[in-house]
C-alpha positions in Angstrom: 0.0 0.0 0.0 2.8 2.4 0.9 4.8 1.7 -2.2 1.7 1.9 -4.5 0.6 5.1 -2.8 4.0 6.7 -3.2 4.2 5.8 -6.9 0.8 7.4 -7.5 1.8 10.4 -5.5 5.0 11.0 -7.5 3.4 10.3 -10.9 0.3 12.4 -10.2 2.3 15.2 -8.6 5.1 15.6 -11.1 3.2 14.8 -14.4 1.8 18.4 -14.7 5.3 19.6 -15.3 4.8 18.4 -18.9 1.1 19.3 -19.4 -0.7 22.5 -20.5 -4.3 21.3 -20.4 -6.1 22.3 -17.3 -8.3 19.2 -17.5 -5.3 16.9 -17.7 -3.7 18.7 -14.7 -6.9 18.2 -12.7 -6.9 14.5 -13.6 -3.3 14.3 -12.3 -4.4 15.9 -9.1 -7.0 13.1 -8.7 -4.1 10.6 -9.1 -2.1 12.6 -6.6 -4.9 12.5 -4.1 -5.3 8.8 -4.5 -1.7 8.3 -3.7 -1.9 10.5 -0.6 -5.1 8.7 0.4 -3.3 5.4 0.3 0.0 6.4 1.8 -1.1 8.5 4.8 -3.5 6.0 6.5 -1.1 3.2 5.7 1.7 5.0 7.5 -0.5 5.9 10.4 -1.7 2.3 10.8 1.8 0.9 10.6 3.0 2.8 13.7 0.5 1.1 16.1 1.6 -2.3 14.7 5.3 -1.7 15.3 5.3 0.3 18.6 3.6 0.1 21.9 3.0 2.4 24.9 4.8 5.8 25.1 7.0 5.1 22.1 3.9 4.5 20.0 2.5 7.9 21.0 5.8 9.6 20.4 6.2 8.0 17.0 2.6 9.1 16.0 3.4 12.7 17.0 6.8 12.7 15.3 5.1 11.3 12.1 2.8 14.3 12.1 5.8 16.6 12.9 7.7 15.4 9.8 4.6 15.8 7.7 4.0 19.4 8.8 7.7 20.3 8.2 7.4 18.7 4.8 4.4 20.7 3.9 6.1 23.9 4.9 9.2 23.1 2.9 7.2 22.0 -0.2 5.2 25.3 -0.1 8.5 27.2 0.0 10.1 25.1 -2.7 7.0 25.2 -4.9 6.9 29.0 -4.7 10.6 29.4 -5.6 10.2 27.2 -8.6 7.0 28.9 -9.7 8.9 32.2 -9.9 10.9 30.7 -12.7 8.1 28.7 -14.5 4.8 27.6 -13.1 5.4 24.1 -14.5 8.4 23.8 -12.2 6.3 24.2 -9.1 5.2 20.5 -9.5 8.9 19.5 -9.2 8.5 19.6 -5.4 6.5 16.4 -5.5 9.8 14.7 -6.4 10.4 14.4 -2.7 8.2 11.4 -2.8 11.0 9.6 -4.6 13.2 10.0 -1.5 10.4 8.5 0.6 9.9 5.6 -1.9 13.6 4.8 -1.7 13.6 4.8 2.1 10.6 2.5 2.2 12.2 0.1 -0.2 15.5 0.1 1.7 14.5 0.4 5.3 10.8 -0.4 6.0 10.6 -4.0 7.6 8.1 -6.5 6.3 4.9 -6.2 8.3 3.0 -9.5 8.9 -0.6 -9.5 7.7 -3.2 -9.0 10.4 -5.3 -12.1 11.1 -8.7 -12.6 12.5 -9.6 -14.4 15.7 -9.4 -17.8 14.0 -5.9 -17.1 12.6 -7.1 -16.5 9.0 -7.3 -13.6 6.6 -10.0 -11.2 7.8 -13.0 -10.6 5.6 -14.4 -7.2 5.0 -17.4 -8.0 7.3 -14.9 -9.0 10.1 -12.9 -5.9 9.6 -15.9 -3.6 9.7 -17.5 -5.4 12.7 -14.2 -4.9 14.6 -14.7 -1.1 14.6 -16.7 -0.3 17.8 -19.6 2.2 17.6 -17.7 4.6 19.8 -14.8 4.6 17.3 -17.4 5.8 14.6 -18.5 8.5 17.0 -14.9 9.7 17.4 -14.4 9.6 13.6 -17.6 11.7 13.1 -16.5 14.3 15.7 -13.1 14.6 14.0 -14.8 15.0 10.6 -17.0 17.8 11.8 -14.2 19.5 13.7 -11.7 19.3 10.9 -14.3 20.7 8.5 -14.8 23.8 10.6 -11.0 24.1 11.1 -10.4 24.2 7.4 -12.9 27.0 7.0 -10.2 29.3 8.2 -7.8 28.2 5.4 -10.4 29.2 2.7 -11.2 32.5 4.4 -7.9 33.7 5.7 -6.9 35.5 2.5 -10.3 37.2 2.3 -9.8 38.5 5.8 -6.1 39.5 5.5 -6.6 41.3 2.2 -10.1 42.6 2.9 -9.0 44.4 6.0 -5.9 45.7 4.3 -3.5 44.3 6.8 -1.6 42.2 4.3 -1.5 40.5 0.9 -2.1 37.0 -0.5 1.6 36.4 0.0 1.2 37.2 3.7 -1.6 34.7 3.9 0.6 32.1 2.4 3.2 32.8 5.0 0.6 32.6 7.8 -0.5 29.2 6.6 3.2 28.1 6.5 3.6 29.4 10.0 0.5 27.4 11.1 2.3 24.2 9.9 5.3 25.2 11.9 3.0 25.4 15.0 1.6 22.0 14.0 5.0 20.5 13.8 5.8 21.9 17.3 2.5 20.6 18.8 2.9 17.1 17.2 6.4 16.8 18.4 5.3 17.1 22.0 2.1 15.0 21.6 3.5 11.9 23.4 4.6 14.1 26.3 1.2 15.8 26.5 -0.7 12.5 26.2 1.2 11.2 29.3 0.1 14.2 31.3 -3.3 15.1 30.0 -4.5 11.5 29.1 -8.3 11.8 28.4 -8.1 15.5 28.1 -5.5 15.8 25.3 -8.2 15.7 22.6 -10.4 18.4 24.0 -7.3 20.5 24.7 -6.4 20.3 21.0 -9.8 21.6 19.9 -9.8 24.4 22.4 -6.2 25.3 21.4 -7.4 25.6 17.8 -10.4 27.7 18.8 -8.2 30.1 20.9 -5.8 30.5 17.9 -8.6 31.3 15.5 -10.3 33.7 17.9 -7.0 35.5 18.1 -6.7 35.6 14.3 -10.2 37.0 13.8 -9.6 39.8 16.2 -6.0 40.6 15.2 -5.4 44.1 13.9 -2.0 43.3 12.4 -0.1 40.6 10.6 1.9 39.8 13.8 -1.4 39.0 15.5 -2.5 36.8 12.6 0.8 34.9 12.7 0.6 34.5 16.5 -2.9 33.1 16.3 -2.0 30.7 13.5 0.9 29.3 15.5 -1.4 28.6 18.5 -4.1 27.1 16.2 -1.4 25.1 14.4 -0.3 23.5 17.7 -3.8 22.2 18.1 -3.8 20.9 14.5 -0.6 19.0 15.2 -2.0 17.4 18.3 -5.5 16.5 17.2 -4.7 14.0 14.3 -2.2 11.7 16.2 -4.5 11.9 19.2 -7.5 10.7 17.2 -5.4 8.0 15.5 -4.3 6.6 18.8 -7.9 6.9 20.2 -9.4 5.1 17.2 -6.9 2.3 17.3 -7.7 1.8 21.0 -11.3 1.3 20.1 -10.8 -1.3 17.3 -9.5 -4.8 17.0 -6.1 -5.1 15.4 -7.6 -6.3 12.1 -9.8 -3.2 11.9 -7.3 -0.4 12.9 -6.1 0.4 9.4 -9.7 0.6 8.1 -10.8 2.9 10.9 -7.8 5.2 10.3 -8.5 5.1 6.6 -12.1 6.1 7.2 -11.0 9.0 9.3 -8.6 10.1 6.7 -11.2 9.8 3.9 -13.7 11.9 5.8 -11.0 14.4 6.5 -10.6 14.8 2.7 -14.3 15.1 2.2 -14.4 17.7 4.9 -11.8 19.8 3.2 -13.7 19.5 -0.1 -17.1 20.4 1.4 -16.1 23.2 3.8 -16.8 26.0 1.2 -20.4 24.6 1.0 -20.7 24.6 4.8 -19.3 28.2 4.8 -21.9 29.3 2.3 -24.6 27.7 4.5 -23.3 29.5 7.5 -23.3 32.9 5.7 -26.9 32.4 4.5 -28.2 31.0 7.8 -26.5 33.6 10.1 -26.6 36.6 7.8 -22.8 37.2 8.1 -20.0 37.8 5.7 -17.0 35.8 4.5 -13.5 36.3 5.9 -13.4 37.3 9.6 -17.0 36.4 10.3 -16.5 32.8 9.2 -13.3 32.5 11.1 -15.3 33.5 14.2 -17.9 30.8 13.3 -15.1 28.3 13.1 -13.7 29.3 16.4 -17.1 29.1 18.1 -17.8 25.6 16.6 -14.4 24.3 17.7 -15.0 25.7 21.2 -18.4 23.9 21.3 -16.7 20.6 20.2 -13.9 21.0 22.7 -16.4 21.6 25.6 -18.5 18.6 24.6 -15.5 16.3 24.2 -14.2 17.6 27.5 -17.5 16.8 29.2 -17.4 13.3 27.7 -13.8 12.8 28.8 -14.7 13.8 32.4 -17.6 11.4 32.4 -15.4 8.6 31.0 -12.7 9.3 33.7 -15.3 9.1 36.4 -16.7 5.9 35.0 -13.2 4.3 34.9 -12.6 5.4 38.6 -16.0 3.9 39.7 -15.2 0.7 37.7 -11.8 0.5 39.3 
């Protein structure tokens, strides 16, 4: 899966260097997305198979850290190449060749997951191994991520509309958010050991605080600071949900559950403009800063609800103990 996903990622990412048709480039983006859709869940499901305990949590966070740093570097490299020729901006996807070489040379063979009888699990066995609470966690992540990405599609409208910056400044703010994500993800294992049940609500509330700061910032410095704080929440929330989901699934079902969460994450990114339009029409507000506030309010509500559920779960565990 990892090898196949990386091949699709490289081919779909780099092929537009040689194309001029917009439709053909869009088709390549579909191939690129398929590659990412195969690779990312596969990598996230490999870590729980190879590591246990604190090391598993650290590795999941460091995986997110490397991804965030990679996004920041690729944005920068793509921009530098685009200055020369827009075709060259797709050259940045060649980094997938390095990943492919590392996988072929270093990734150990991973034994196939077996069902309770020691055989190859069927699809029905895999799906039945995902507890209903795992589906609840996946749904919460889907909704939260959809509101979080509303900021991405409205940040430029806010920054340029208020006159505090340009589109280039917006790009820098998004890059800074990924730096915050890398920082938050790096310390995820440490935070999980200390916050335990509360690490997930803390990540949502951290995002909400950052986006509130962005929506009320009167300067680029305020926007950058808010995006760093929100980015830290982004860096914590994905590894936290990956670990939580795997804890609620049988071994044969863990990869499917993480893949479902990743797929819904993609759908949330795709549909968030539609959700934003609904919010504008329903609430009678505008795009830009108003939708960033809506995002912050929604994430606060999610954080509070998840916090209440975490407190109830902790009390139930204490009573049971």
